[in-house]
DOMARRO-636813 format. One record per residue (C-alpha): x, y, z; residue in three letters; residue number from 1. Coordinates in Angstrom, 1 decimal, padded with zeros to 4 digits. Layout:
N
+--------+--------+--------+-----+-----+
|     c1 |     c2 |     c3 |   r |   k |
+--------+--------+--------+-----+-----+
|      X |      Y |      Z | ALA | NUM |
...
+--------+--------+--------+-----+-----+
END
This chain:
334
+--------+--------+--------+-----+-----+
|     c1 |     c2 |     c3 |   r |   k |
+--------+--------+--------+-----+-----+
|  199.9 |  092.5 |  045.3 | MET |   1 |
|  202.9 |  093.1 |  043.0 | HIS |   2 |
|  204.5 |  096.3 |  044.3 | LEU |   3 |
|  207.4 |  095.9 |  041.9 | SER |   4 |
|  205.1 |  097.3 |  039.2 | ARG |   5 |
|  205.6 |  100.8 |  040.7 | PHE |   6 |
|  208.8 |  102.9 |  040.4 | PRO |   7 |
|  210.9 |  102.7 |  043.6 | ARG |   8 |
|  214.3 |  103.8 |  044.8 | ILE |   9 |
|  215.7 |  101.7 |  047.7 | HIS |  10 |
|  216.5 |  104.0 |  050.5 | LEU |  11 |
|  215.6 |  102.0 |  053.6 | ALA |  12 |
|  217.2 |  099.2 |  055.6 | HIS |  13 |
|  214.5 |  096.6 |  055.2 | LEU |  14 |
|  213.1 |  094.5 |  056.6 | PRO |  15 |
|  213.0 |  096.4 |  059.9 | THR |  16 |
|  213.0 |  094.3 |  063.0 | PRO |  17 |
|  209.8 |  092.9 |  064.6 | LEU |  18 |
|  210.9 |  092.7 |  068.3 | GLU |  19 |
|  209.2 |  091.3 |  071.4 | TYR |  20 |
|  209.1 |  093.8 |  074.4 | LEU |  21 |
|  209.3 |  091.5 |  077.4 | PRO |  22 |
|  209.9 |  094.2 |  080.0 | ASN |  23 |
|  207.2 |  096.6 |  078.8 | LEU |  24 |
|  204.7 |  093.7 |  078.5 | SER |  25 |
|  205.4 |  092.6 |  082.1 | GLN |  26 |
|  205.3 |  096.1 |  083.4 | ALA |  27 |
|  201.8 |  096.7 |  081.9 | LEU |  28 |
|  200.5 |  093.2 |  082.8 | GLY |  29 |
|  198.5 |  093.0 |  079.6 | GLY |  30 |
|  199.1 |  091.5 |  076.1 | PRO |  31 |
|  202.4 |  090.5 |  074.7 | ASP |  32 |
|  203.7 |  093.6 |  073.0 | ILE |  33 |
|  205.8 |  093.5 |  069.9 | TYR |  34 |
|  207.3 |  096.5 |  068.2 | ILE |  35 |
|  207.8 |  097.0 |  064.4 | LYS |  36 |
|  211.0 |  099.0 |  064.4 | ARG |  37 |
|  210.5 |  101.5 |  061.6 | ASP |  38 |
|  212.7 |  103.8 |  063.6 | ASP |  39 |
|  215.4 |  101.6 |  062.1 | CYS |  40 |
|  214.8 |  102.3 |  058.4 | THR |  41 |
|  218.3 |  103.9 |  058.3 | GLY |  42 |
|  218.0 |  107.0 |  056.2 | LEU |  43 |
|  218.9 |  110.2 |  058.1 | GLY |  44 |
|  218.3 |  108.5 |  061.5 | THR |  45 |
|  215.3 |  106.6 |  060.2 | GLY |  46 |
|  211.6 |  106.7 |  060.5 | GLY |  47 |
|  208.4 |  105.8 |  058.7 | ASN |  48 |
|  208.6 |  108.4 |  056.0 | LYS |  49 |
|  211.5 |  106.6 |  054.4 | THR |  50 |
|  209.2 |  103.9 |  053.2 | ARG |  51 |
|  207.0 |  106.5 |  051.5 | LYS |  52 |
|  209.9 |  108.4 |  050.1 | LEU |  53 |
|  211.2 |  105.2 |  048.3 | GLU |  54 |
|  208.1 |  105.5 |  046.0 | PHE |  55 |
|  207.8 |  109.3 |  046.0 | LEU |  56 |
|  211.5 |  110.0 |  045.1 | MET |  57 |
|  211.2 |  107.4 |  042.3 | ALA |  58 |
|  208.2 |  109.2 |  041.0 | ASP |  59 |
|  210.2 |  112.5 |  041.1 | ALA |  60 |
|  212.9 |  110.8 |  039.1 | VAL |  61 |
|  210.4 |  109.5 |  036.6 | GLU |  62 |
|  209.1 |  113.1 |  036.2 | ASN |  63 |
|  212.7 |  114.3 |  035.6 | ARG |  64 |
|  212.7 |  116.5 |  038.7 | ALA |  65 |
|  215.9 |  118.0 |  040.0 | ASP |  66 |
|  214.4 |  119.5 |  043.2 | ALA |  67 |
|  211.8 |  118.5 |  045.8 | VAL |  68 |
|  209.6 |  120.6 |  048.0 | ILE |  69 |
|  207.7 |  119.6 |  051.1 | THR |  70 |
|  206.3 |  121.0 |  054.3 | HIS |  71 |
|  205.8 |  120.0 |  057.9 | GLY |  72 |
|  205.8 |  121.2 |  061.4 | ALA |  73 |
|  209.0 |  122.8 |  062.8 | VAL |  74 |
|  210.2 |  119.5 |  064.2 | GLN |  75 |
|  209.0 |  117.4 |  061.3 | SER |  76 |
|  210.4 |  113.9 |  060.9 | ASN |  77 |
|  209.1 |  113.9 |  057.4 | HIS |  78 |
|  211.0 |  117.0 |  056.5 | ALA |  79 |
|  214.2 |  115.6 |  057.9 | ARG |  80 |
|  213.8 |  112.3 |  055.9 | GLN |  81 |
|  212.9 |  114.2 |  052.8 | THR |  82 |
|  216.1 |  116.3 |  053.1 | ALA |  83 |
|  218.1 |  113.1 |  053.5 | ALA |  84 |
|  216.4 |  111.4 |  050.6 | ALA |  85 |
|  217.1 |  114.5 |  048.4 | ALA |  86 |
|  220.8 |  114.4 |  049.4 | ALA |  87 |
|  221.0 |  110.7 |  048.7 | LYS |  88 |
|  219.5 |  111.1 |  045.2 | THR |  89 |
|  221.4 |  114.3 |  044.3 | GLY |  90 |
|  218.4 |  116.7 |  044.2 | MET |  91 |
|  217.9 |  120.1 |  045.7 | ASP |  92 |
|  215.5 |  120.3 |  048.6 | CYS |  93 |
|  213.3 |  123.0 |  049.9 | SER |  94 |
|  211.7 |  122.5 |  053.4 | ILE |  95 |
|  208.8 |  124.7 |  054.4 | LEU |  96 |
|  208.2 |  124.6 |  058.2 | LEU |  97 |
|  205.0 |  125.7 |  059.8 | GLU |  98 |
|  205.1 |  126.7 |  063.5 | ASN |  99 |
|  202.0 |  124.9 |  064.6 | ARG | 100 |
|  202.9 |  125.0 |  068.3 | THR | 101 |
|  203.9 |  128.7 |  068.7 | GLY | 102 |
|  207.1 |  127.8 |  070.4 | TYR | 103 |
|  210.0 |  130.1 |  069.8 | THR | 104 |
|  212.7 |  128.7 |  072.1 | ASP | 105 |
|  216.0 |  127.8 |  070.5 | ARG | 106 |
|  215.8 |  124.0 |  071.3 | ASP | 107 |
|  212.5 |  123.8 |  069.3 | TYR | 108 |
|  213.4 |  126.2 |  066.5 | MET | 109 |
|  217.0 |  125.1 |  065.8 | GLU | 110 |
|  217.9 |  121.7 |  067.3 | SER | 111 |
|  216.7 |  118.2 |  066.6 | GLY | 112 |
|  215.2 |  117.7 |  063.2 | ASN | 113 |
|  215.7 |  121.3 |  062.1 | VAL | 114 |
|  219.5 |  121.0 |  062.7 | PHE | 115 |
|  219.5 |  117.8 |  060.6 | LEU | 116 |
|  217.4 |  119.4 |  057.8 | ASP | 117 |
|  220.2 |  122.0 |  057.3 | GLY | 118 |
|  223.0 |  119.4 |  057.8 | LEU | 119 |
|  221.5 |  117.4 |  054.9 | PHE | 120 |
|  221.7 |  120.5 |  052.7 | GLY | 121 |
|  218.1 |  121.6 |  052.6 | ALA | 122 |
|  217.0 |  125.2 |  052.1 | GLU | 123 |
|  214.7 |  125.9 |  055.1 | ILE | 124 |
|  211.9 |  128.5 |  055.3 | ALA | 125 |
|  209.7 |  129.2 |  058.4 | HIS | 126 |
|  206.0 |  130.1 |  058.3 | PHE | 127 |
|  203.5 |  131.0 |  061.1 | PRO | 128 |
|  200.7 |  128.6 |  062.2 | ARG | 129 |
|  197.7 |  128.3 |  059.9 | ASP | 130 |
|  199.7 |  129.3 |  056.8 | THR | 131 |
|  198.3 |  127.8 |  053.6 | ASP | 132 |
|  201.2 |  125.4 |  053.2 | MET | 133 |
|  200.1 |  123.9 |  050.0 | ASP | 134 |
|  199.9 |  127.4 |  048.5 | GLY | 135 |
|  203.3 |  128.1 |  049.9 | ALA | 136 |
|  204.7 |  125.0 |  048.2 | MET | 137 |
|  203.2 |  126.1 |  044.9 | GLU | 138 |
|  204.7 |  129.5 |  045.3 | ASP | 139 |
|  208.1 |  127.9 |  045.9 | LYS | 140 |
|  207.7 |  125.7 |  042.9 | ALA | 141 |
|  207.0 |  128.7 |  040.7 | GLU | 142 |
|  210.1 |  130.4 |  042.0 | GLU | 143 |
|  212.2 |  127.3 |  041.2 | LEU | 144 |
|  210.7 |  127.0 |  037.7 | ARG | 145 |
|  211.6 |  130.7 |  037.1 | SER | 146 |
|  215.2 |  129.7 |  037.9 | ARG | 147 |
|  215.2 |  126.8 |  035.4 | GLY | 148 |
|  214.6 |  124.0 |  037.9 | LYS | 149 |
|  212.1 |  121.2 |  037.6 | THR | 150 |
|  210.5 |  120.9 |  041.1 | PRO | 151 |
|  208.5 |  118.0 |  042.5 | TYR | 152 |
|  206.1 |  118.7 |  045.3 | ILE | 153 |
|  205.8 |  116.0 |  048.1 | ILE | 154 |
|  202.7 |  116.5 |  050.3 | PRO | 155 |
|  203.0 |  116.8 |  054.0 | GLY | 156 |
|  203.9 |  113.5 |  055.6 | GLY | 157 |
|  204.5 |  112.0 |  052.1 | GLY | 158 |
|  200.8 |  111.1 |  052.4 | SER | 159 |
|  199.3 |  110.4 |  049.0 | ASN | 160 |
|  198.5 |  107.3 |  047.0 | ALA | 161 |
|  202.1 |  107.0 |  045.9 | ILE | 162 |
|  203.7 |  107.4 |  049.3 | GLY | 163 |
|  201.1 |  105.1 |  051.0 | ALA | 164 |
|  202.5 |  102.2 |  048.9 | LEU | 165 |
|  205.4 |  102.1 |  051.4 | GLY | 166 |
|  203.0 |  101.0 |  054.1 | TYR | 167 |
|  201.2 |  098.5 |  051.9 | VAL | 168 |
|  204.6 |  097.0 |  051.6 | ASN | 169 |
|  205.2 |  097.3 |  055.4 | CYS | 170 |
|  202.0 |  095.3 |  056.1 | ALA | 171 |
|  203.2 |  092.6 |  053.8 | ILE | 172 |
|  206.6 |  092.6 |  055.3 | GLU | 173 |
|  205.2 |  092.4 |  058.9 | THR | 174 |
|  202.9 |  089.5 |  058.0 | LEU | 175 |
|  205.9 |  087.6 |  056.4 | THR | 176 |
|  207.9 |  088.1 |  059.6 | GLN | 177 |
|  205.1 |  087.0 |  061.8 | ALA | 178 |
|  204.5 |  083.9 |  059.7 | ASN | 179 |
|  208.2 |  083.1 |  059.9 | ASP | 180 |
|  208.2 |  083.6 |  063.7 | MET | 181 |
|  205.0 |  081.6 |  064.2 | GLY | 182 |
|  203.5 |  084.7 |  065.7 | LEU | 183 |
|  199.7 |  085.2 |  065.6 | ARG | 184 |
|  199.0 |  089.0 |  065.6 | ILE | 185 |
|  195.7 |  089.9 |  067.3 | ASP | 186 |
|  196.0 |  093.6 |  067.0 | HIS | 187 |
|  198.1 |  096.2 |  065.1 | PHE | 188 |
|  198.4 |  099.8 |  066.5 | VAL | 189 |
|  200.1 |  102.9 |  065.0 | THR | 190 |
|  200.1 |  106.6 |  065.5 | ALA | 191 |
|  198.2 |  108.4 |  062.8 | THR | 192 |
|  198.4 |  112.0 |  061.6 | GLY | 193 |
|  198.8 |  112.8 |  057.9 | SER | 194 |
|  197.1 |  109.5 |  057.2 | ALA | 195 |
|  199.5 |  107.8 |  054.8 | GLY | 196 |
|  200.9 |  105.2 |  057.2 | THR | 197 |
|  197.5 |  104.0 |  058.5 | GLN | 198 |
|  196.0 |  104.1 |  055.0 | ALA | 199 |
|  198.8 |  102.0 |  053.5 | GLY | 200 |
|  198.7 |  099.5 |  056.4 | LEU | 201 |
|  194.9 |  099.0 |  056.2 | VAL | 202 |
|  195.1 |  098.5 |  052.4 | VAL | 203 |
|  197.9 |  095.9 |  052.9 | GLY | 204 |
|  196.1 |  094.1 |  055.8 | LEU | 205 |
|  192.8 |  094.0 |  054.1 | GLU | 206 |
|  194.0 |  093.1 |  050.6 | ALA | 207 |
|  195.9 |  090.1 |  052.1 | THR | 208 |
|  192.8 |  089.1 |  054.1 | ASN | 209 |
|  195.0 |  089.1 |  057.2 | SER | 210 |
|  192.0 |  089.5 |  059.6 | GLN | 211 |
|  194.2 |  091.7 |  061.8 | ILE | 212 |
|  192.3 |  094.8 |  063.1 | PRO | 213 |
|  194.3 |  098.0 |  062.9 | LEU | 214 |
|  193.9 |  101.0 |  065.2 | LEU | 215 |
|  195.3 |  104.4 |  064.6 | GLY | 216 |
|  196.0 |  106.6 |  067.7 | ILE | 217 |
|  195.4 |  110.1 |  066.4 | GLY | 218 |
|  197.9 |  112.9 |  067.1 | VAL | 219 |
|  196.1 |  115.9 |  065.4 | ARG | 220 |
|  192.6 |  115.8 |  064.1 | ALA | 221 |
|  189.3 |  114.7 |  065.8 | PRO | 222 |
|  188.2 |  111.1 |  065.3 | LYS | 223 |
|  185.6 |  111.7 |  062.5 | ASP | 224 |
|  188.0 |  113.9 |  060.5 | GLN | 225 |
|  190.9 |  111.5 |  060.9 | GLN | 226 |
|  189.0 |  108.4 |  060.0 | GLU | 227 |
|  187.5 |  110.0 |  056.9 | GLU | 228 |
|  191.0 |  111.3 |  055.8 | LYS | 229 |
|  192.5 |  107.8 |  056.2 | VAL | 230 |
|  189.6 |  106.1 |  054.4 | TYR | 231 |
|  189.7 |  108.4 |  051.4 | GLN | 232 |
|  193.5 |  107.9 |  051.1 | LEU | 233 |
|  193.1 |  104.2 |  051.5 | ALA | 234 |
|  190.6 |  104.1 |  048.7 | CYS | 235 |
|  192.9 |  106.2 |  046.5 | ALA | 236 |
|  195.8 |  103.9 |  047.2 | THR | 237 |
|  193.7 |  100.8 |  046.4 | ALA | 238 |
|  192.6 |  102.5 |  043.2 | ASP | 239 |
|  196.2 |  103.3 |  042.3 | HIS | 240 |
|  197.1 |  099.6 |  042.8 | MET | 241 |
|  194.2 |  098.3 |  040.8 | GLY | 242 |
|  192.4 |  096.7 |  043.8 | ILE | 243 |
|  189.6 |  099.1 |  044.3 | SER | 244 |
|  187.0 |  098.3 |  047.0 | GLY | 245 |
|  189.3 |  096.2 |  049.2 | CYS | 246 |
|  188.9 |  098.4 |  052.3 | VAL | 247 |
|  185.5 |  098.7 |  053.9 | ALA | 248 |
|  184.8 |  102.0 |  055.8 | ARG | 249 |
|  184.4 |  100.1 |  059.2 | ASP | 250 |
|  188.0 |  098.8 |  058.9 | LYS | 251 |
|  189.4 |  102.4 |  059.3 | VAL | 252 |
|  189.4 |  103.1 |  063.1 | ILE | 253 |
|  191.0 |  105.9 |  064.9 | ALA | 254 |
|  191.1 |  106.8 |  068.6 | ASN | 255 |
|  191.9 |  110.5 |  069.0 | CYS | 256 |
|  191.5 |  110.8 |  072.8 | ASP | 257 |
|  195.3 |  111.4 |  073.3 | TYR | 258 |
|  196.0 |  114.5 |  071.2 | VAL | 259 |
|  195.9 |  116.7 |  074.2 | GLY | 260 |
|  195.9 |  120.5 |  073.6 | SER | 261 |
|  197.0 |  120.1 |  070.0 | GLY | 262 |
|  199.4 |  118.8 |  067.4 | TYR | 263 |
|  203.0 |  118.8 |  068.7 | GLY | 264 |
|  202.0 |  120.0 |  072.1 | LEU | 265 |
|  203.3 |  117.7 |  074.9 | PRO | 266 |
|  201.0 |  115.7 |  077.2 | THR | 267 |
|  201.8 |  114.2 |  080.5 | GLN | 268 |
|  200.8 |  110.8 |  079.2 | SER | 269 |
|  203.3 |  111.2 |  076.3 | MET | 270 |
|  206.1 |  112.0 |  078.7 | VAL | 271 |
|  205.2 |  109.0 |  080.8 | GLU | 272 |
|  205.1 |  106.7 |  077.8 | ALA | 273 |
|  208.4 |  107.9 |  076.3 | VAL | 274 |
|  210.1 |  107.6 |  079.7 | THR | 275 |
|  208.6 |  104.2 |  080.4 | LEU | 276 |
|  209.8 |  102.8 |  077.0 | MET | 277 |
|  213.2 |  104.2 |  077.5 | ALA | 278 |
|  213.5 |  102.7 |  081.0 | HIS | 279 |
|  212.0 |  099.4 |  080.2 | GLN | 280 |
|  213.3 |  098.6 |  076.7 | GLU | 281 |
|  216.0 |  101.3 |  075.9 | ALA | 282 |
|  214.0 |  102.3 |  072.9 | ILE | 283 |
|  213.6 |  106.0 |  072.1 | LEU | 284 |
|  210.2 |  107.2 |  070.9 | MET | 285 |
|  209.3 |  110.7 |  069.6 | ASP | 286 |
|  207.3 |  113.3 |  071.4 | PRO | 287 |
|  204.8 |  114.1 |  068.6 | VAL | 288 |
|  203.8 |  110.8 |  066.9 | TYR | 289 |
|  205.1 |  107.5 |  068.4 | SER | 290 |
|  205.1 |  109.0 |  072.0 | GLY | 291 |
|  201.4 |  109.9 |  071.9 | LYS | 292 |
|  200.6 |  106.7 |  070.0 | GLY | 293 |
|  202.3 |  104.7 |  072.8 | LEU | 294 |
|  200.5 |  106.7 |  075.4 | ALA | 295 |
|  197.2 |  105.8 |  073.9 | GLY | 296 |
|  198.2 |  102.1 |  073.7 | LEU | 297 |
|  199.3 |  102.1 |  077.4 | ILE | 298 |
|  196.1 |  103.6 |  078.5 | ASP | 299 |
|  194.0 |  101.2 |  076.5 | LEU | 300 |
|  195.9 |  098.3 |  078.0 | ILE | 301 |
|  195.3 |  099.7 |  081.5 | ARG | 302 |
|  191.6 |  100.0 |  080.7 | GLN | 303 |
|  191.5 |  096.3 |  079.7 | GLY | 304 |
|  190.9 |  097.0 |  075.9 | GLU | 305 |
|  193.9 |  094.6 |  075.2 | TYR | 306 |
|  194.4 |  091.7 |  077.6 | THR | 307 |
|  196.7 |  088.8 |  078.5 | LYS | 308 |
|  196.9 |  086.1 |  075.9 | GLY | 309 |
|  196.8 |  088.5 |  073.0 | GLN | 310 |
|  199.7 |  089.5 |  070.8 | ASN | 311 |
|  199.9 |  093.1 |  069.8 | LEU | 312 |
|  202.2 |  094.9 |  067.3 | VAL | 313 |
|  202.9 |  098.6 |  067.8 | PHE | 314 |
|  204.5 |  100.4 |  064.8 | LEU | 315 |
|  207.4 |  102.6 |  065.9 | HIS | 316 |
|  207.3 |  105.5 |  063.4 | THR | 317 |
|  210.7 |  106.9 |  064.5 | GLY | 318 |
|  211.5 |  110.5 |  065.2 | GLY | 319 |
|  213.7 |  110.4 |  068.3 | SER | 320 |
|  215.7 |  113.3 |  066.9 | ALA | 321 |
|  212.6 |  115.4 |  067.8 | GLY | 322 |
|  213.2 |  114.8 |  071.5 | LEU | 323 |
|  215.9 |  117.4 |  071.4 | PHE | 324 |
|  213.4 |  120.1 |  070.5 | GLY | 325 |
|  211.2 |  119.1 |  073.6 | TYR | 326 |
|  213.8 |  119.0 |  076.4 | ILE | 327 |
|  211.7 |  121.3 |  078.6 | GLU | 328 |
|  208.8 |  118.9 |  078.5 | ALA | 329 |
|  210.7 |  116.2 |  080.3 | PHE | 330 |
|  211.8 |  116.2 |  084.0 | PRO | 331 |
|  215.4 |  117.0 |  084.7 | ALA | 332 |
|  217.4 |  113.8 |  085.3 | PRO | 333 |
|  218.2 |  113.0 |  088.9 | LEU | 334 |
+--------+--------+--------+-----+-----+
END
């Protein structure tokens, strides 16, 4: 797979580390756990969306855009990284934030990622839950065109066939690191939401015949919906790359038992997982994606789904800035 055929702007610090987690592995008494540190991609405090934005922003440049538009939840990691990418490339940026949780407290509405969106110079607009956000982006694009701008719309999460190339590349990068380390990867686990990360990874893992199963821990949709969404995007990504048919439907697997009450709403298992990782490894997770993904992984280890003697890689999708919007979810320090 020759990804250099596709336009790309280098925004990330790559390769990100692939680290062993000795303390967490011992505490859980299960497999040897490694973490792929995509919280360390560098741009605007880092996160998984930076890999996608390398290809999306390059496509925007190819289309002579001078402004980008995207949407996300209020504490969207994707929005923050898009704002940072726009600042880096000299484009205007419009961020449309949907309040999917219904929270109105100042921590949630103004701190964390929202504060950084503004600091990076983005124009921010807020919308209530269940707004047609794709329609809202089109409306914003029309407004910008009427002012003589050339806008480029980036889908939520950067999740389309262009953005998913970033995670095809991540799969190749991780395999290269594992080969150099002499590490046999038995399982790969990631949080999955807008689908681009899992779709790109499964294309990369399957097209290289890695024989590594990938599990997505869902943070939003029911299992059937999530798997279908990932599969369709994986197929579109493979088509875009000229390797159609490389992903079988049964290779797209999601476990959506850890969503809780809904997207962006804290769960006790997420709080436990984030706290455990901080105490054991001094690594900060986020409360929406990586925290719920890790909560699912921890529970599956405790159930015996993953066992001693196996090597497991968990993808850290970043987003620790979002913790500041969820302070009330965590117990007060002693």
